[in-house]
C-alpha positions in Angstrom: 11.6 -3.1 -19.1 10.9 -0.1 -17.2 14.0 1.8 -15.5 13.6 2.9 -11.4 15.1 5.6 -12.5 11.8 6.9 -14.3 9.9 4.8 -11.3 8.0 7.6 -8.2 8.6 5.9 -4.5 5.7 7.3 -2.7 3.3 7.0 0.3 0.7 9.5 0.8 -0.9 10.1 4.0 -3.4 12.6 5.7 -4.8 13.8 9.4 -8.5 13.3 8.6 -9.3 9.7 9.7 -12.6 9.5 11.6 -12.3 5.8 12.5 -8.5 6.0 14.3 -8.2 10.0 14.6 -4.4 11.4 13.8 -2.7 7.6 13.0 -0.6 8.8 11.3 1.2 11.2 14.0 0.3 9.1 17.4 2.8 7.6 19.2 3.0 3.8 17.5 6.0 1.9 19.2 8.2 5.1 19.6 7.9 6.2 16.3 4.6 7.1 14.2 3.2 5.0 10.8 5.1 7.6 9.4 8.3 8.1 10.0 7.9 4.3 10.4 6.9 3.6 6.5 9.4 6.5 5.2 12.0 5.1 7.4 11.6 1.3 5.4 11.4 3.5 2.2 15.0 5.0 2.6 16.6 1.4 3.5 15.1 0.0 0.9 17.3 -0.3 -2.2 15.3 2.3 -4.3 16.6 5.7 -5.8 16.7 8.0 -2.5 15.8 11.2 -4.8 12.5 9.6 -6.4 11.0 9.1 -2.6 8.4 11.7 -1.9 5.9 11.7 1.4 2.9 13.1 -0.3 0.9 15.6 2.6 -1.0 18.9 3.1 -0.8 19.0 7.1 2.4 20.8 8.9 2.9 17.8 11.4 3.2 15.6 8.4 5.8 17.0 6.2 8.4 17.9 9.5 8.3 14.0 9.8 9.4 14.1 6.4 12.0 16.6 7.5 13.2 14.6 9.6 13.6 11.2 7.8 15.2 13.4 5.1 12.5 12.7 2.4 11.5 15.2 0.0 7.7 16.4 0.3 4.7 16.5 -2.7 2.8 19.3 -1.1 -1.5 18.3 -1.1 -3.6 20.3 -1.2 -6.3 20.7 1.5 -8.9 19.8 -1.0 -6.9 16.1 -2.0 -6.1 15.6 1.9 -10.2 16.2 2.0 -11.0 13.7 -0.7 -14.0 11.8 -0.7 -13.6 9.2 -2.9 -15.6 11.1 -6.1 -14.4 12.2 -8.9 -11.0 12.3 -10.3 -8.3 9.9 -9.4 -5.8 13.6 -10.2 -8.0 15.7 -7.3 -6.1 13.2 -4.6 -3.2 11.4 -6.7 -2.1 15.6 -7.2 1.7 14.7 -8.5 0.8 12.6 -11.5 1.8 14.8 -13.9 4.2 17.7 -11.3 6.7 15.5 -10.9 9.3 14.1 -13.6 8.5 10.5 -13.3 6.5 7.1 -16.0 5.6 5.2 -13.1 4.5 5.3 -9.3 5.0 2.1 -7.3 2.8 3.4 -3.4 3.3 2.3 -0.2 0.4 2.6 2.4 1.9 3.6 5.5 -1.0 2.1 7.7 0.7 -1.5 7.1 3.5 -1.1 9.5 4.2 -5.0 9.3 4.9 -4.7 5.2 8.6 -5.9 4.7 11.6 -3.9 3.0 11.8 -6.6 1.7 8.8 -7.5 0.2 8.9 -3.4 -1.4 12.2 -4.5 -2.5 10.8 -7.6 -4.3 7.7 -5.7 -5.4 9.6 -3.2 -7.0 11.7 -5.8 -9.1 9.2 -8.2 -10.3 7.0 -4.6 -11.6 9.9 -3.3 -13.3 10.6 -6.3 -15.3 6.8 -6.8 -15.7 5.0 -6.3 -19.4 1.6 -4.7 -17.1 1.6 -0.7 -16.6 -0.2 -2.5 -13.2 0.3 -4.1 -10.0 -1.6 -5.0 -6.8 -0.3 -6.9 -3.6 -3.0 -9.0 -2.8 -3.3 -12.1 0.1 -4.0 -16.1 -1.2 -7.2 -16.8 0.8 -8.8 -20.5 0.3 -12.1 -20.3 2.2 -16.2 -20.5 1.0 -17.3 -17.4 -0.5 -20.4 -16.3 -1.9 -22.4 -14.1 -3.0 -25.2 -11.5 -2.0 -27.5 -14.1 -3.4 -26.2 -16.7 -1.8 -24.4 -18.7 -5.1 -20.9 -20.1 -3.7 -18.2 -18.4 -5.9 -15.9 -20.9 -5.4 -16.8 -24.5 -5.7 -15.0 -27.3 -3.5 -12.9 -29.5 -5.7 -14.8 -32.2 -3.9 -18.6 -31.9 -3.4 -19.9 -31.3 0.2 -16.4 -31.5 1.3 -16.2 -30.4 5.0 -12.8 -28.2 4.6 -11.5 -25.1 3.1 -8.5 -27.5 1.8 -10.4 -29.1 -1.3 -11.4 -25.1 -2.0 -10.3 -22.9 -4.8 -7.8 -20.7 -3.9 -8.9 -16.9 -4.7 -7.2 -13.1 -4.1 -7.9 -10.4 -1.8 -6.5 -7.3 -2.6 -4.4 -6.5 -0.1 -3.9 -2.6 0.3 -0.5 -2.4 0.9 1.7 -2.1 -2.4 0.6 -1.0 -5.6 2.5 0.2 -8.7 0.7 2.3 -11.9 1.8 4.9 -14.7 1.6 8.3 -14.4 -0.4 9.3 -17.1 -3.4 6.4 -16.6 -3.9 8.5 -13.7 -4.7 11.0 -16.2 -7.1 8.8 -17.6 -8.8 8.3 -14.7 -7.3 5.1 -15.0 -5.5 3.7 -11.0 -4.6 -0.3 -11.1 -5.8 -1.2 -14.5 -8.5 -2.6 -16.2 -10.0 -4.7 -14.1 -12.8 -5.7 -16.8 -9.2 -7.6 -18.5 -8.1 -10.6 -17.6 -4.4 -10.2 -16.7 -4.3 -6.9 -17.3 -3.2 -6.0 -13.7 -0.3 -7.6 -12.4 -0.7 -9.5 -9.4 1.2 -10.0 -6.3 1.3 -12.2 -2.9 1.8 -11.4 0.2 1.7 -12.9 3.2 -0.6 -11.8 5.0 0.3 -11.1 8.2 2.4 -8.4 6.2 -0.7 -6.8 5.0 -2.1 -5.9 9.1 -4.0 -2.2 7.7 -4.6 0.2 10.8 -8.5 1.6 10.5 -9.5 0.8 14.1 -8.2 1.8 17.4 -8.7 -1.8 17.8 -6.2 -2.3 15.7 -3.7 0.2 16.1 -3.2 -1.1 19.8 -3.6 -4.7 18.9 -1.1 -4.3 16.2 1.0 -2.3 18.0 1.8 -4.8 20.1 2.6 -7.0 17.3 4.5 -4.7 15.7 7.0 -4.4 19.1 7.1 -8.3 19.4 8.5 -8.2 16.0 11.1 -5.5 16.3 12.2 -7.1 19.5 13.5 -10.1 17.8 15.4 -8.2 14.6 17.0 -6.5 17.6 15.1 -3.3 17.1 15.8 -2.8 13.7 12.8 -1.5 11.8 11.2 -4.7 9.5 
């Protein structure tokens, strides 16, 4: 069993999005995506001293200060990372913060619920796995690039998806890993080994990830509706 005191909880953000400019500080339902994520993490049952925002730009750091959240001062190189190179270039905190494990929340998923963050944390801490990944259950036909079906129906030539074997799709909103493995250029475990990465199923509506301007507008309206149903409380 892992100890929560040995676990870093982190939100990593930057302002370099080209598809939805400045989405992390852009007004969203009377707040910002960054602030919403930080408020949820503060409201979750985790040690607040273990909570950090990793950011380079001053606008993001000011949001963390407003929420009284610890700041990891990310470098400009990390904030401009293009996906090539060693993981330690983007996750610079791996050997600079005194923790063994890390749970990271994607702030671009405003519908993610506090109780989901908490249950994800409990399962990871009680598991033997070094890595855990949030996933969404899907039940649909999928083919590879050559046109071969990858999940055959249980009934041959079935006319609907109810007889298709379900599969999991990466949710990209909640991640857990080992700090030392990041140093080895391993983030989410060994995908070639079955069961090495523990999968955590999340309701699809919680995983809506804002990448584009149209998603920002649509998801903002959905989020406002969800907040209204909770009488203004965060999710």
